[in-house]
Structures are given as structure tokens and as C-alpha cells.
N, C-alpha and C positions, 0 to 999 in steps of 0.2 A: 785673336781679333783685336783690332784697334778700337779703343773706347773714345767717344766724343761726348763731353758733358755740355749739354745745351743750356748753359747757365753762366752768368757773370758773377754769381754769388761767391764771395771768397769763403764763406762757411761751407758751402757744398763742395768746393774744390778741396778745402782742408780735410773734410770728412772722407771724400773719395780717396785722397792721398793716404790718409791714415789706414784705410782699408787695404792698402798695398797696391792700388791700381795706378798704372801710368795712363795718362789721357791728355787730350787736347781740349781746349775750351772754345766754344762758339756761343755768341750771344744771339738769342732769338729776338728778332724784331717783329713783334706782333702786338695787337691791341690789348690782349688779355681781357677781352670782353666776357661777361657772363650774365646769365639770367638770374636775377636776385631771388626768384622763386624756386630755383633748383636747390637740392640738398647740398650741404658743404662738400660731400664726397663728389657729387657731380660737378661742382664748380671747380675744384682743384684738378680733377681729371680732364675736364674740358680745356682748362687753360694749359695744362701740361701737353695735351694733344695739339693745341694751337701752336705751341713752341715746336713740337715735332714737325708739324705741317710747314712751318716757316723755315726749318733747317734741313729737311730730308733731301732736298736737291743739292745741298752744299756738301754732303758727305759722299764718300765713294763706296761702291759695293764692298761689303765685308766689314764696314765700320759699324759699331754698335753705338747708337745714339741714346743717351739718357737725358730725359727732360723731366723737370719737376716744378711744382708750384705749391706754395704754402700760404695758408690763410689763418688768421685768428678769428674765432667765431664766438660771439657773446650775445646772449639774448636774441637769438635768431637773426643776427646781423653780422655781416663780414666787416671786420676791423682791418683795414688795409694798411699800407705804408703811409706815414704822415707826409703832408705836403710841405710843412715847415716846422720850426721849433715849437711854435704855439700849438699847432695841431698835435705834435708829439706829446706835449704836456697834457692836452685835453684827452688824448687817447689813453695815456697812462692813468689819468684820474678816473677814466671810465672803467678800466679793468682792476683798479686798486680795490682790495678787499673782496674780490669776487673770484669765482672759478670760471675759466673760459676754456674752450677747446681749441687745439691747434690741429689742423688737417693738412696733410701733404699728399698730393697725388703725384705718382711717378708713372711715366710711360717709357718703355724700352722699345726701340725700333731697330730692326736688323733685317736687311735684304727684303724689304717690302712687308715684313710681318711685324706685329707689335703685340705687346702684352702690357697690362697696366694694373695698378693697385693703389689703394689709398690707406692711410694710417691716421688714427686719431689719438691724441694725447690730451688729457685734462690737466690744466695747470691751475694751482691754487695760490693766489697772491694774498699776502697779508695787506692790511690797510697801510698804504704808503703816505708819508707826509709830503706836503707841497715842496719843502726844501729838498727832500730826497729826490723827488721827481725832477725838479729844476736842475739840481746838481747833475743827475744822470744825463739828462737831455743835452746839457752843455758840455759835459765831459766826454761822453761816449758817442755822440752824434748818431743817434739811432734812426736817421731818416731813411735808410735803405732796408729797414726791417719791418715785417708785418707786425702790427700791434705796437710798434714803436719801442720794442725791446729785444734784446738778445738774452736768452736764459744763461748763457755763458758769461755775460757782462756783469758789472757791479750790481745792477738792479736785480738781476736774477739771483745773485749770490746772497743778497740781503733781503730780498722780497718774496721769493718763491718759497712757500711753506712746504709744498709737496707736489709731486706730479703722479699721474696715473697713466702709464704707458711709456712710450719710447722717448728718452731724453734727446737723442739725435734727431728725432722727428721735429722737436721744437726748434732745433737749430736749422732745419730746412731739408734734411735728407735722412729718412729712416734707414739707417745702415743695416741693421739686422734683417729687416724685410727685403731690402735691396739685394743683399747677399743671397738670400734664399731665392729671390726671383731670378737673379742672374744664373744661379745653378740650374733652376728649372728651365729657363729659357734656352740654355745651352744643351740640355739633355736631349 
């Protein structure tokens, strides 16, 4: 079966490639709206489903569509992607010295049927200095990343004390769980 990744994220593409899959990429054009009173699991699954809904007419029968959404969740608040460099600095100051959760929701869609799952990872950041944060924001340009950081980037290497759960989930695609879901979906 042909795989279509419904995401423009270079990290998701990299992870799916490393899993050994060949695929094409489509970018979902949807509002990514959510209800702030929903649980983080409901939020990511809802947004991933919105992406499926936006793309399902663009794929041909027999294509397997994979859509995902990732959020950073701290103190009962969704920490999204920053709107500019100052916002990125502010968001990193907010997660500095704290533990936050990263949630990814994944929806697999094939021939009118779908299955979905979500994964949670807890990330423990040490207290970052202002110069470290500013250096990272200007060096690595984290404007396309939930929570303003990539765990695989410099800030993750020097700032993340530990994680509880899937490392690839924090990158945006929980590969272990995706592999198992693909196996079960094809069975």
C-alpha cells in the first residue's frame, strides 16, 4: 500500500523515513481549532482528525494516510508554536525548570476506515539561563515547533534532564506506537 504523510513537518518525514517507509507528503490545510476544555489527548486526536478530513479526498483508494498533531501541555495549558522570536523566548522561559507533557495524536485512514491513538511523554527541563534561551532561539529558529523547542536540538541536548516515555513522540511522531498500530491496522 502507498503511504501518504499528511504533514509538512520535516521531523515527521525524517522519522517515517528512518522507519524504512517510502511515502509522499501532503500538507493539510485546516484551522486546527480545538476546545480548550478538552483533555490534551482529545485535542491532539481532534486536530489529527481535522487533517485527515482535509486530505482524505486528495488520496486515491488504497493509499494509507497518516496524520498527526503534537502539543506541549504545561499547567493545564496548551503551549503551541511561537508566533515570533520574542514569543519563543517567553515560551521557553515558561517551561524552563519545569516538567511538561508532550502529547501526539495519530490518525491512520485507509479506504474509509480509520484508527487513532495518542501518546504522552513527560519532559523534565533544567532551569535555563536567559542567554541560553536567546542563543537557541536565534541559532535554531524554533518557530515551527510546539513549545518552541526540538528535543533533538541544542536546547534539548543541554536542557532536558530526563524524559518519561517516547523520545520520538517529543519529536512529533511516536514511532514505536505507530509501527504497532500499522501492524494491527493491516491485520
